[in-house]
N, C-alpha and C positions, 0 to 999 in steps of 0.2 A: 636216208632221211632227207626230205625236202628242206631246202634253206628257208628259214622263217623270215629272212629279210626281204623286203620288197625289192624287186629286181630293177631298181631305178638307176643303178650304176653299172657301167661296163668295167668291172674290176679286173685288174691283172691277177693272174693265178700266183699270188705272192703274199705272204704274211710275215710281219716282223715281230721280233720278241724284245729287241732292245736297240738303243741308239747311243752314239757317243760322238759329239761334235758334228762333223759333216758326214758321218758314216751311219748306215743302218745295217743291222744284222738280222737275216731272215731266219725263220724257224728251221730251215733246212741247213743252216750253217753258213750260207753264202753272205759275203759282205758287199754292200752297195755304196757307192759315192752318191750322196743325196743332193742333187742340184735341182730338186723340186721343192724341198723345204716345206712340205705340207701345203703346197701352192702358196708360197711366200709367207707362210705363217711362222715357221720355226726360225725366227730371225737370229737367234743365238745358238742354232744347232740343237742337238739332242742332249738332254741331261746336263745342261750347263750348271756347274756347281753352285754358283751364286743364286740362281733361280730355284734350283732344287732345295737349297738350304732355306730360302725364304718361304717357299711353299710348305715345306715339312714343318717348320716352326709354327707357321700360322695354322696349319691343319690340326695341330695338337691343341690349339687354343679356341678358335672360333671360325666357323665357315660362313654362316648366314644368319642374319637377324631381320632382314627386310628394311625397306626405306621408311618405316615408321619411326626409326631412331637415327641418331647421328652415327656416322661411320667414319672414324678418323682416317682410316687408310684411304678411303675414297676422296676425302677432302684433300689429303696430301697429294695424291696422284693428280687431281684436278688442278691444284695450285701449280704443280710442276709443269703440266701440259700448257697451262696458260703462260707461265713464265718463259717458256721456250717457243711460243707461237704468237700469232696475232690475237688469240682468243682471250675472252674475259670470263666465259661461262662454259661449263662442261656438263653433259648428261651421259651417264653410263648405262649401257645395255649389254647384250650378250653376243651380238653378231654384227657383221657388216650390213646385212639386209636391214636389220633394225635401225642401224645408224643412218642409213640412207632414208628410210621411212621417216626418221626423226627430223632430218634437215628439210625434207619436203613439207612436213607438217609445220615446222618452224617458219618456212617461207610464207605459207598461206596465213599463218597466225600473225606474222610481221605486217603483212599488207592490211589485214583486218584491223590490227591494233592501231595502224596509222591512217585509218579512215578510208581504206581502199578495198572493201570486201569483195569487189568484183574481180580483183586480181588473184586468180587461182591457178592459172596455167603455167606449166614449166617447160622450157625449151631444153631438149636433150639432143644427143648426137648419134649419128650412124656408127655402128660398131661398138656401142656402149654395152656394158654389163654392170648392173647395179644390185644383183641379188635375185633370189627366187621367190620372193613374196609376190602377191598379185600386183601390187602397185609398182614394185621394182621391175617386174617383167614388162609391165605396160610402159614404163618409162623407157626401157631399152628397146622395146618393140622388135625383138628378134623372132621372126616367124617360127624358127626351129624350136624355141622354148615355149611358144604360145600355142602351138598346134594341139587341138583337142580340148582346150580349156575355155572355149567360147569367146565372146567379145572382150576386148581389153577394157581396162579402167580408163575413163576419160581424163582429160586435163593435161595432156602432153602434146607437144609439137616437136617433131624431130627434123633436124637439118644435118647437112653434111659436116663431118668432123673437119675442122680447120677452115671452114668457109665463113668469113665474117659477113660478106654481102648477103648470103642466104640467111644467116642468123638475123641480121637487121630487118630483112623483109618479113621474117616470121613474128616479129614483135607486134603485139596488139594491145588494146586497152585492158585486156584480161591477163596479160603476162605478169607473173609474179617473180620469176627467178629463172636462172640458167644453171643447169646441172652438168658438170663435166668431170671426166677423169683426166688429170694432167698427163698420165701415161695409161693408155688403155691396155689392160692385161688380157682378158678373155678375147678381146677384139683383134689380137695379133701383135701385142707389144708395139703400139703406135704412140710415140711421144708427141705431145702437142708442141708446136713451135712456140717459144717464149713470146714472140710478137703476137701470136694468136691469143694467148692467155692474157697478155696486157690489153689486147683489144677487147676481150670479154669484160675486163675490169672497167674499161672506159665506157663501154655500152651500158653496163649496169648502172654506173654513176649517172650517165646521161638520162636514162629512162626510169630511174628509181627502182631498179630490180635488185634482188639479192643474187650474189654470185656464190654458188654452192660447189664445192670441190669434193669429189669422191676419191679419197686417198686410202681406201681400204687396202689396196694391194701395193701402191707406190709410196705410201707413207712409212713412218717409223724407221727412217734411215736407209730404206731400200735403194734410193737413188743417189745416196752419198751426202745428202742433207737430211735433217730430221724429218722435214716435210718437203715434198716435191715442189710446192708452190714457191718456195724460196728461190729457186733457180730463175724465175721470171721477174723477181724483184717487186712483186705485188702480193696482195693477200686477199683471200676470199672473205665472205661475210660469215660463212659457216662451212664446216668440213666434217666428213664422215671418216672414222677410223675403226680399224679392227685388226684382223690377221696378226701382224707383228707386234701389236700392242701388248698381247699376252704371251708372246713367244711360244704358243702352243696351247695355252690355257684359253678357253672361250670367254673373251671379253671384247666389247665394242664400245664406242663412244661417239658422240657428236659434240663438236665444240663450236662456239660462235662468239662474235663480238657482243658487247653489251647492248648496242643498238639493235642488232639483229635478234637478240634473245629477249627483248623487252616484253614481248607478249607471252612468253612461256612462264606463267605464274602458277601458283599452287593448284594442282588438279588438272592442268592442261596436258600432262603427259606422265607416263609412269612405267615402271618395270619391276616385276617381283624380284628377280635375281640380280638386276643390274646394279653394279657397284658394290657387291657384297664384300665382306672382309677378305675372303680368300682370293677372289679374282683381282681385286685392286692391290693386294699385297704382291701378287705376281707381277702385275703391271708396273708397280714401283721398282721391283727387282730388275725387270727388263730395262726400264729407263735408267737405272743406276749405271748399267753397262753402256747403253747408247750415249749417255752424256759424259762419259769419261773423256778426259783430255786426249785428243788425237784419234779417238775411235772412228769418227766419221771420215777423218782424213785418210785413215787406212782403208776404209770402204772405197773411197775414190781411187786410191792407188791400186788396190787389187782389181777394181772394176776396169781400170785402164789396161792392166796386164791381161785380163781375160779378154777384153774386147780386141786388143791387138792380135792375140793368138787366134781368135775367131775370125777376124778379118783375113788373116793369113790363110785359113782353111777355105774361105769363100774364093780367094784368088786361085788357090791350088785345085779346087774341085768345083768348077762352075757347072758341071753337069749334075751335081748333087745339091749344092747350096747356092742361094741367090744373093742374100744380103744379111747383114747384122743390123738389128734395130734395138732401140731402147735407151736406157740411161742407168748409170750406176750398175748395181748387181740385179737389175731387172732387164735382162737382155733377151732378145728373140733371134732365132735363126730362121729366116724364110727359106724353105726347102724347095728344090726342084722335084725331088722324089716325094712320095706321099709322107706327110709328117707323122701319121699314125704308125706307119711301118718303120720310120726312123726311130720313133720313140720306143717301139718294141725291140728293135735291134740293139739300141743303146742299153736298154734294160737287161737284155740277155748278156751284154758285155760288162755289166756292173755299174752303169751310170743311169740315174733316174732324172728324167726331165718331164715337162708338162706340155701337151699339145695345146694349141690355140687356133683361132680363126686365121684365115688367109694362108693356110698351109705352113704355119709357124710352129716351131718348138720353143717353149719358154725355158730359159736358163736362169734359175733362181736359187743360187747357192745360199747357205746361211751367211750372214754378214761377218761371221768369225772364220770364214773359210781361209785356209792357209795357202801360201804360194804353191807349195808342192801339190796340194789338192787341185788347184787350178790347172797345173800342168798335167796332173793325172787325168782330169776330166777331158782336157783338150786332146790328150793322147788317145783316149777311148774314142772320141769323136773322129779323130784323124784315121784311126783304124777302120771305123765303120765306113767313112767316106771312101777310103782307098779300096775296100772290098767292093763297094758299090760301083766305083769307077772301073774297076777291073772287069766286073761282070757285064758292064754296058756294051 
């Protein structure tokens, strides 16, 4: 029988039936160490007891009512996100793409609300990935993702990632905002220099622009702080969240300061499913764990352990690996050998990773990964590198 699914994914010949912590168990009985985490989604691993309990209890009571009514679970999650970030206002949606669309709409509405309706353009950066919607693809301007879909949506000016001079030259009287990932994921695990992010903040303040951060992949504890912007000691005006926010349950959000969100009044934006009782209950359960005393300190400690071991592999196998990139538990190994082949070999050996641009493999373990599992993953990587080096 022909597969009824559209062939839009190059799926590995592998299916899973259950997961526990950092492990996945395939339908054929094999066990895999999951350092893909659903592409940085499963922040607390698989079947985390606290999240499962919260979801199960809420599922037996109420799933969805729509935003025609008050949703206490959403109000609580919004209040907690604001209490632990720069934000004053939150809008819930269902995905990262929707969150990015939301902050882009917010930026235009902000400028219009403040008497500058001509300011509609947004500056973005090379190597960016902001989702698969029409506008998000246009913002990233990656030819590979746009091929065959006709002309891009207007309103974007792209400059080199990390280049403040090129950025300043791109600002015009029509510029509304700057959109950036503090750590580019799909683009090859490229972490922005903190000075660059601080420079973006200064430029936005100088020209009256909004600074928009896409923390869909790097937010929610992934870098060792709840939000990646904290490392630079500055704050954006609005920020897109998803992935780890629901720990595997589909929920997204965009958050903003009171000033940035001033134009977002009744009727300006909406979502049928966004912020429903089930999704926001799960989001609160994930946040319960991320906000526990010492949890993020442990992420930093484990990330340092993993990075040190990966750096050692780069030194030992220069014909296979070139460098380690990234921050926290969002790390990338730039390969000398083809990254797609490395991904497949690691999968065959029981370790799941994610390929990215610039011949990088993403190392994205759950934030609850244990020291022994870090060592196990590095051992699998070491074995793959050794076999490659011997065959060279």
